N, C-alpha and C positions, 0 to 999 in steps of 0.2 A: 733706715732700714729694715727689714727679719730676714735672715737668712733663710734659703733656699729646701724646702724640707729633702731632704736627701731620697731618694727614687725608691727605694728599700722601706722607709717606713710607713708605707701603706702597702708590703708586697701584696702579689695577686697570691692568688691560690697555687697557678702554675709555679710562681718561681719558688714555694711553699716545697712543694710539687719535687722538682729540680735538685733542693738542696738537700730533700730530707733521701732523698731517690742516690745522689752521689753519697753525703757520709753512707748512706744503706749496700752502697760496695768496696767502703773503707775508704776512700777521699778524706783527707786531712781537711779538715775548713781553710786553710791557706791556700792547696791545691781547688779547692771549691767555687773559694773569691775570685783566684786566679778566673777561673772558666764562668762567675757570676759577673765579668769584670767592675769587682768594688775590692775594698780590701779585704783583708781578714777580722778586724775585730767586726768590722759593717755586721758580718754574714751571724757571728757571736753578736750582735747587737738586738738584728732585727730577726733570727733563727734558732734559738738559742734551744728551742721544745723541736723543730723537725733536726736539730744536730742529734741532740740526746736519741732520739727515733728513731733517725738511720742509724746511728751506732749499735745503738739495740739490735734494731732488726742486723744488720748483718755477724754480730754477733750470735744472734740465735741462730744461722743462717752456719754457724764457722760448730758455734757450739749442738748444732745439729747431725753436723760431715760427721765429728769426734762419735760421740756416742755411737752413732748409725755404723764405724770401721770397731768399732769396740766392739758392739753388740755381735757384727760380724769377724767377731774370731781374729782381731787384728791385734796380735799381743801386744808390739811398739803403741800401740791407741788403749791399750787395756792398763799398758805401765802407768804410762804417762797421765790417764783416767783416776789414779787409786793415787798416784802419788800431788796432784796438784788436785783432786775434788773430795776425796778422801783422809788427805793432807799424809799418806803410808813413805814413811821417809824408808833409810837405809842408812841404817845404824852403825856406829861400827866404838864399841868401849873396849877404853883400857886400862886398865889396874898396874897403876905404878906402886912401888914398895919399895925406900931403901933403910938401910940399918937409921938408927936415931943418928942426928946429925951431922946426918947426908942431905945437902941440897940437889936437888933435879928443879931441870932447869931444861921449861919442854918450848920450842919455835919451833913456829905455823912457818913448812914452807911452803914458796908462791908459783 
């Protein structure tokens, strides 16, 4: 006798919208699985597109808020976006010189 197919092997449009919506507000797959009353692997197997689309939607919302804050003059957000999006860095350069034959050892502090 063949095993019974999983209830989400033929997910309804309502199930798909629910998973995408939950992912769209930032819930991880394990918490979505709890709400959907199944395992995390089931969510990942039967709803990969909805998870990706929901995550992308959530990221777009947050990015929009961050960009809006920077556009309104929020200095901290401007600095953050410059460092993360434009790869701006605060660099410190140190030049060391020593007489010939003298060994210089540098240890990074934690």
